[in-house]
TORVEXNU-209291 format. One record per residue (C-alpha): x, y, z; residue number from 1; residue in one letter. Coordinates in steps of 0.001 Angstrom, whole numbers, m for minus. Example, Ala and Ser with C-alpha at 12.3 -4.5 7.8 and 13.67 -1.06 7.14 Angstrom:
<atom u="12300" v="m4500" w="7800" pos="1" code="a"/>
<atom u="13670" v="m1060" w="7140" pos="2" code="s"/>
% end
This chain:
<atom u="23548" v="71601" w="109722" pos="1" code="m"/>
<atom u="25099" v="74775" w="108623" pos="2" code="s"/>
<atom u="27485" v="77187" w="110575" pos="3" code="r"/>
<atom u="26206" v="80550" w="111770" pos="4" code="p"/>
<atom u="27244" v="83359" w="109100" pos="5" code="a"/>
<atom u="30033" v="85798" w="109784" pos="6" code="e"/>
<atom u="29765" v="88452" w="111678" pos="7" code="p"/>
<atom u="27700" v="91141" w="109881" pos="8" code="l"/>
<atom u="28504" v="94489" w="109211" pos="9" code="p"/>
<atom u="27204" v="96878" w="111828" pos="10" code="g"/>
<atom u="27358" v="94449" w="114677" pos="11" code="q"/>
<atom u="28575" v="96390" w="117985" pos="12" code="v"/>
<atom u="31668" v="95583" w="120036" pos="13" code="a"/>
<atom u="32707" v="97191" w="123518" pos="14" code="v"/>
<atom u="35888" v="96552" w="123993" pos="15" code="i"/>
<atom u="37389" v="97925" w="127296" pos="16" code="s"/>
<atom u="40908" v="99733" w="127393" pos="17" code="g"/>
<atom u="40393" v="100228" w="123516" pos="18" code="g"/>
<atom u="42924" v="103424" w="123187" pos="19" code="s"/>
<atom u="45902" v="101814" w="122940" pos="20" code="r"/>
<atom u="47747" v="98041" w="122882" pos="21" code="g"/>
<atom u="45296" v="95004" w="122230" pos="22" code="l"/>
<atom u="42506" v="96812" w="122445" pos="23" code="g"/>
<atom u="43402" v="99335" w="120070" pos="24" code="r"/>
<atom u="44502" v="96756" w="117507" pos="25" code="v"/>
<atom u="41223" v="95048" w="117555" pos="26" code="l"/>
<atom u="39135" v="98380" w="117684" pos="27" code="a"/>
<atom u="40985" v="99293" w="114347" pos="28" code="e"/>
<atom u="40390" v="95670" w="112936" pos="29" code="r"/>
<atom u="36377" v="95596" w="113745" pos="30" code="l"/>
<atom u="35855" v="98974" w="112653" pos="31" code="l"/>
<atom u="37722" v="97779" w="109272" pos="32" code="g"/>
<atom u="35287" v="95502" w="109087" pos="33" code="e"/>
<atom u="32077" v="97328" w="109128" pos="34" code="g"/>
<atom u="31507" v="96882" w="113158" pos="35" code="w"/>
<atom u="30486" v="99676" w="115284" pos="36" code="k"/>
<atom u="32873" v="99806" w="118299" pos="37" code="v"/>
<atom u="32249" v="101274" w="121394" pos="38" code="a"/>
<atom u="35462" v="101931" w="124146" pos="39" code="t"/>
<atom u="36399" v="103476" w="127459" pos="40" code="f"/>
<atom u="39793" v="104321" w="128683" pos="41" code="s"/>
<atom u="41149" v="106878" w="131378" pos="42" code="r"/>
<atom u="42313" v="109425" w="129104" pos="43" code="s"/>
<atom u="42037" v="110084" w="125532" pos="44" code="s"/>
<atom u="45233" v="109651" w="122791" pos="45" code="n"/>
<atom u="45921" v="110651" w="119528" pos="46" code="e"/>
<atom u="44572" v="107042" w="118422" pos="47" code="q"/>
<atom u="41528" v="107558" w="119689" pos="48" code="v"/>
<atom u="41218" v="111352" w="118291" pos="49" code="e"/>
<atom u="42046" v="109355" w="114577" pos="50" code="q"/>
<atom u="39673" v="106919" w="115180" pos="51" code="l"/>
<atom u="37028" v="109445" w="116167" pos="52" code="q"/>
<atom u="37673" v="111410" w="112673" pos="53" code="t"/>
<atom u="37906" v="108590" w="110763" pos="54" code="k"/>
<atom u="34702" v="106734" w="112231" pos="55" code="y"/>
<atom u="32533" v="109621" w="113774" pos="56" code="p"/>
<atom u="29241" v="107326" w="113593" pos="57" code="d"/>
<atom u="30320" v="104048" w="114484" pos="58" code="d"/>
<atom u="33357" v="104599" w="117137" pos="59" code="f"/>
<atom u="32490" v="105880" w="120783" pos="60" code="l"/>
<atom u="34783" v="106597" w="123073" pos="61" code="w"/>
<atom u="34371" v="107656" w="126910" pos="62" code="e"/>
<atom u="36779" v="108471" w="129530" pos="63" code="s"/>
<atom u="36057" v="106160" w="132317" pos="64" code="l"/>
<atom u="37383" v="104537" w="135098" pos="65" code="d"/>
<atom u="37428" v="100529" w="135193" pos="66" code="l"/>
<atom u="37102" v="100440" w="138783" pos="67" code="g"/>
<atom u="33637" v="102524" w="138734" pos="68" code="d"/>
<atom u="30868" v="99812" w="138432" pos="69" code="r"/>
<atom u="28075" v="102220" w="138258" pos="70" code="v"/>
<atom u="29669" v="104224" w="135584" pos="71" code="a"/>
<atom u="30338" v="100903" w="133820" pos="72" code="l"/>
<atom u="26728" v="99843" w="133975" pos="73" code="r"/>
<atom u="25454" v="103388" w="132825" pos="74" code="k"/>
<atom u="27970" v="103235" w="129869" pos="75" code="y"/>
<atom u="26635" v="99717" w="128362" pos="76" code="v"/>
<atom u="23264" v="101027" w="128718" pos="77" code="a"/>
<atom u="24604" v="104399" w="126656" pos="78" code="a"/>
<atom u="25937" v="102079" w="124294" pos="79" code="v"/>
<atom u="23295" v="100179" w="123622" pos="80" code="a"/>
<atom u="20912" v="103385" w="123097" pos="81" code="r"/>
<atom u="23272" v="104530" w="120567" pos="82" code="r"/>
<atom u="23972" v="101320" w="118385" pos="83" code="f"/>
<atom u="20764" v="99696" w="118968" pos="84" code="g"/>
<atom u="22644" v="96341" w="121045" pos="85" code="g"/>
<atom u="25566" v="94677" w="121808" pos="86" code="i"/>
<atom u="27057" v="91658" w="120023" pos="87" code="d"/>
<atom u="30586" v="91454" w="121493" pos="88" code="l"/>
<atom u="32014" v="92269" w="124695" pos="89" code="l"/>
<atom u="35892" v="91864" w="124879" pos="90" code="v"/>
<atom u="37343" v="92496" w="128559" pos="91" code="n"/>
<atom u="40869" v="93323" w="127893" pos="92" code="n"/>
<atom u="41700" v="96494" w="130027" pos="93" code="a"/>
<atom u="43443" v="95640" w="133162" pos="94" code="a"/>
<atom u="46019" v="97072" w="135520" pos="95" code="v"/>
<atom u="49424" v="96085" w="137183" pos="96" code="l"/>
<atom u="50944" v="98931" w="138539" pos="97" code="n"/>
<atom u="54234" v="97123" w="139697" pos="98" code="r"/>
<atom u="55356" v="93877" w="141043" pos="99" code="q"/>
<atom u="55697" v="93744" w="144352" pos="100" code="e"/>
<atom u="56167" v="90722" w="146868" pos="101" code="l"/>
<atom u="52826" v="89601" w="148526" pos="102" code="f"/>
<atom u="54181" v="89978" w="151991" pos="103" code="l"/>
<atom u="54456" v="93803" w="151225" pos="104" code="t"/>
<atom u="51714" v="94491" w="149257" pos="105" code="t"/>
<atom u="49294" v="96715" w="150927" pos="106" code="s"/>
<atom u="45496" v="96256" w="151274" pos="107" code="a"/>
<atom u="44968" v="99226" w="149179" pos="108" code="r"/>
<atom u="46889" v="97636" w="146091" pos="109" code="q"/>
<atom u="45291" v="94345" w="146495" pos="110" code="m"/>
<atom u="41596" v="95831" w="146514" pos="111" code="d"/>
<atom u="42538" v="97882" w="143336" pos="112" code="a"/>
<atom u="43757" v="94750" w="141679" pos="113" code="l"/>
<atom u="40988" v="92942" w="142889" pos="114" code="i"/>
<atom u="38821" v="95679" w="141840" pos="115" code="n"/>
<atom u="39800" v="96471" w="138516" pos="116" code="n"/>
<atom u="41192" v="93198" w="136964" pos="117" code="n"/>
<atom u="38054" v="90896" w="138151" pos="118" code="l"/>
<atom u="35275" v="92679" w="139996" pos="119" code="s"/>
<atom u="35006" v="95451" w="136886" pos="120" code="a"/>
<atom u="35245" v="92808" w="134451" pos="121" code="p"/>
<atom u="32452" v="90807" w="135683" pos="122" code="i"/>
<atom u="30014" v="93806" w="136039" pos="123" code="a"/>
<atom u="30502" v="94554" w="132384" pos="124" code="l"/>
<atom u="29828" v="90999" w="131416" pos="125" code="a"/>
<atom u="26817" v="91051" w="133370" pos="126" code="q"/>
<atom u="25729" v="94481" w="132003" pos="127" code="a"/>
<atom u="26521" v="93573" w="128553" pos="128" code="c"/>
<atom u="25171" v="89675" w="128793" pos="129" code="a"/>
<atom u="21624" v="91128" w="129747" pos="130" code="r"/>
<atom u="22009" v="93527" w="126602" pos="131" code="v"/>
<atom u="22605" v="90531" w="124813" pos="132" code="m"/>
<atom u="20328" v="88032" w="126259" pos="133" code="s"/>
<atom u="17427" v="90157" w="124385" pos="134" code="t"/>
<atom u="18563" v="89051" w="121116" pos="135" code="n"/>
<atom u="19533" v="85324" w="122448" pos="136" code="n"/>
<atom u="22650" v="86134" w="120685" pos="137" code="s"/>
<atom u="26678" v="87339" w="121915" pos="138" code="g"/>
<atom u="29864" v="86930" w="122666" pos="139" code="q"/>
<atom u="32184" v="87565" w="125564" pos="140" code="i"/>
<atom u="36096" v="87254" w="125374" pos="141" code="v"/>
<atom u="38037" v="87856" w="128616" pos="142" code="n"/>
<atom u="41664" v="88522" w="128031" pos="143" code="v"/>
<atom u="43537" v="86839" w="130502" pos="144" code="s"/>
<atom u="47279" v="85972" w="131214" pos="145" code="s"/>
<atom u="49971" v="83301" w="131733" pos="146" code="i"/>
<atom u="50261" v="84276" w="135355" pos="147" code="n"/>
<atom u="46727" v="82229" w="135529" pos="148" code="a"/>
<atom u="48555" v="79290" w="134822" pos="149" code="i"/>
<atom u="51816" v="79348" w="135724" pos="150" code="r"/>
<atom u="53345" v="81206" w="138957" pos="151" code="g"/>
<atom u="55791" v="84247" w="138935" pos="152" code="f"/>
<atom u="57163" v="86341" w="141744" pos="153" code="r"/>
<atom u="55572" v="89400" w="142586" pos="154" code="g"/>
<atom u="52328" v="89037" w="141120" pos="155" code="v"/>
<atom u="50367" v="86749" w="143409" pos="156" code="a"/>
<atom u="47417" v="89149" w="143425" pos="157" code="v"/>
<atom u="47541" v="89732" w="139875" pos="158" code="y"/>
<atom u="47851" v="86023" w="138801" pos="159" code="s"/>
<atom u="44575" v="85358" w="141183" pos="160" code="a"/>
<atom u="42196" v="88029" w="139184" pos="161" code="t"/>
<atom u="43242" v="86408" w="136220" pos="162" code="k"/>
<atom u="42548" v="83085" w="137643" pos="163" code="a"/>
<atom u="39462" v="84109" w="138733" pos="164" code="g"/>
<atom u="38397" v="85796" w="135744" pos="165" code="l"/>
<atom u="39272" v="82455" w="133653" pos="166" code="d"/>
<atom u="36942" v="80387" w="136364" pos="167" code="g"/>
<atom u="34424" v="82939" w="135712" pos="168" code="f"/>
<atom u="34645" v="82200" w="131813" pos="169" code="s"/>
<atom u="34015" v="78490" w="132080" pos="170" code="r"/>
<atom u="31160" v="78806" w="134519" pos="171" code="s"/>
<atom u="29422" v="81943" w="132416" pos="172" code="l"/>
<atom u="29850" v="79949" w="129436" pos="173" code="a"/>
<atom u="27526" v="76953" w="130789" pos="174" code="r"/>
<atom u="24977" v="79345" w="132084" pos="175" code="e"/>
<atom u="24778" v="81407" w="128911" pos="176" code="l"/>
<atom u="25185" v="78581" w="126414" pos="177" code="g"/>
<atom u="21542" v="78454" w="126378" pos="178" code="p"/>
<atom u="20986" v="81780" w="125384" pos="179" code="l"/>
<atom u="23636" v="81308" w="122446" pos="180" code="n"/>
<atom u="26011" v="83681" w="123980" pos="181" code="i"/>
<atom u="29625" v="82397" w="123921" pos="182" code="r"/>
<atom u="32115" v="82879" w="126778" pos="183" code="v"/>
<atom u="36118" v="82260" w="126258" pos="184" code="n"/>
<atom u="39485" v="83350" w="127827" pos="185" code="s"/>
<atom u="42488" v="84320" w="125807" pos="186" code="v"/>
<atom u="45828" v="83872" w="127358" pos="187" code="i"/>
<atom u="48127" v="85801" w="125595" pos="188" code="p"/>
<atom u="52058" v="85137" w="126738" pos="189" code="g"/>
<atom u="54482" v="87965" w="126769" pos="190" code="f"/>
<atom u="54287" v="90484" w="124233" pos="191" code="f"/>
<atom u="54863" v="94452" w="123838" pos="192" code="d"/>
<atom u="52090" v="96326" w="125656" pos="193" code="s"/>
<atom u="52279" v="98828" w="128625" pos="194" code="d"/>
<atom u="52484" v="96399" w="131135" pos="195" code="m"/>
<atom u="55866" v="94819" w="129580" pos="196" code="t"/>
<atom u="57719" v="98101" w="129219" pos="197" code="t"/>
<atom u="59326" v="98064" w="132170" pos="198" code="e"/>
<atom u="60607" v="94439" w="131120" pos="199" code="v"/>
<atom u="64974" v="94590" w="131174" pos="200" code="t"/>
<atom u="66347" v="93475" w="128454" pos="201" code="d"/>
<atom u="67991" v="90788" w="130159" pos="202" code="q"/>
<atom u="64434" v="89835" w="131801" pos="203" code="n"/>
<atom u="63364" v="89822" w="128033" pos="204" code="r"/>
<atom u="66272" v="87903" w="126764" pos="205" code="d"/>
<atom u="65700" v="85324" w="129632" pos="206" code="r"/>
<atom u="61524" v="85200" w="128585" pos="207" code="i"/>
<atom u="62883" v="84370" w="125164" pos="208" code="q"/>
<atom u="65146" v="81879" w="125869" pos="209" code="k"/>
<atom u="62259" v="79870" w="127942" pos="210" code="r"/>
<atom u="59766" v="80155" w="124820" pos="211" code="t"/>
<atom u="59948" v="77122" w="122622" pos="212" code="p"/>
<atom u="59805" v="79424" w="119941" pos="213" code="l"/>
<atom u="62455" v="81687" w="120944" pos="214" code="g"/>
<atom u="60301" v="84752" w="121020" pos="215" code="r"/>
<atom u="57956" v="86958" w="122304" pos="216" code="l"/>
<atom u="54515" v="87458" w="120782" pos="217" code="a"/>
<atom u="53509" v="90215" w="118062" pos="218" code="d"/>
<atom u="50491" v="91932" w="119291" pos="219" code="i"/>
<atom u="49033" v="91197" w="116027" pos="220" code="e"/>
<atom u="49275" v="87379" w="116576" pos="221" code="e"/>
<atom u="47160" v="88070" w="119917" pos="222" code="i"/>
<atom u="44386" v="90000" w="117699" pos="223" code="a"/>
<atom u="44375" v="86769" w="115334" pos="224" code="d"/>
<atom u="43450" v="84747" w="118031" pos="225" code="t"/>
<atom u="40550" v="86759" w="119161" pos="226" code="v"/>
<atom u="39253" v="87630" w="115668" pos="227" code="q"/>
<atom u="39395" v="83766" w="115145" pos="228" code="f"/>
<atom u="37119" v="82948" w="118641" pos="229" code="i"/>
<atom u="34854" v="85832" w="117612" pos="230" code="i"/>
<atom u="34032" v="84075" w="113736" pos="231" code="s"/>
<atom u="32183" v="81553" w="112802" pos="232" code="s"/>
<atom u="35076" v="79254" w="112416" pos="233" code="k"/>
<atom u="35069" v="79093" w="116197" pos="234" code="a"/>
<atom u="30840" v="78596" w="116355" pos="235" code="s"/>
<atom u="31257" v="75797" w="118428" pos="236" code="f"/>
<atom u="34131" v="77027" w="120975" pos="237" code="i"/>
<atom u="32938" v="78166" w="124651" pos="238" code="t"/>
<atom u="33794" v="77917" w="128004" pos="239" code="g"/>
<atom u="37506" v="77376" w="126882" pos="240" code="q"/>
<atom u="40896" v="79062" w="127777" pos="241" code="t"/>
<atom u="43351" v="79863" w="124745" pos="242" code="i"/>
<atom u="46865" v="79893" w="125444" pos="243" code="v"/>
<atom u="48576" v="81717" w="122927" pos="244" code="v"/>
<atom u="52335" v="82015" w="124668" pos="245" code="d"/>
<atom u="54858" v="80311" w="121772" pos="246" code="g"/>
<atom u="54831" v="77407" w="124610" pos="247" code="g"/>
<atom u="56279" v="78970" w="127619" pos="248" code="i"/>
<atom u="53598" v="77215" w="129986" pos="249" code="t"/>
<atom u="54051" v="73748" w="128539" pos="250" code="c"/>
% end
């Protein structure tokens, strides 16, 4: 039995939080390979404007609040109408405003973390999976965190949302497998992103010393892993959590 072919040009990807960081890198890569890419974030930036100019027919960006589940469902419907379907969802966007000890974390902050980092990806996955099911084909990649598999101070609720996302991925893979929809989680280790901008030089040095490979990841290495997971080379991989952390959790 032959493996499924590589994704064809013109396939459609939805990437949450595609205006910067890992989401932006993935959007640029997929557009360069002939994909149509839809993404959203709260605000535009220079990178978004450049992609709109370079790929006016293949790139769609909208201003959207990750926590607005009604708006998310409407957005997915709009993407499907414009591009004729959805073949890939990358649940990339997440929030961690600050590290804070659990005993002093407010109920409002807890609700925001759970809503943005777990409830929103679940709602987005449901909306996209319904579109994918009409073609009996698709993929969902949930970007998790090593906080889901190793404990760190100050991020208890954030860790819970990411662990929940991993559990969601495994069960969803079971449910959507018969529809030929693959679901996996990618768990990045520490790499330069908006969430690590406040890491002090001292903590960065400590992380590197605790990492067997002796460094932080390059964002391109995380993107490489996502691209592998969505390629035909990974066509029999579903329901898995792929850890890309230089060995810090081993």
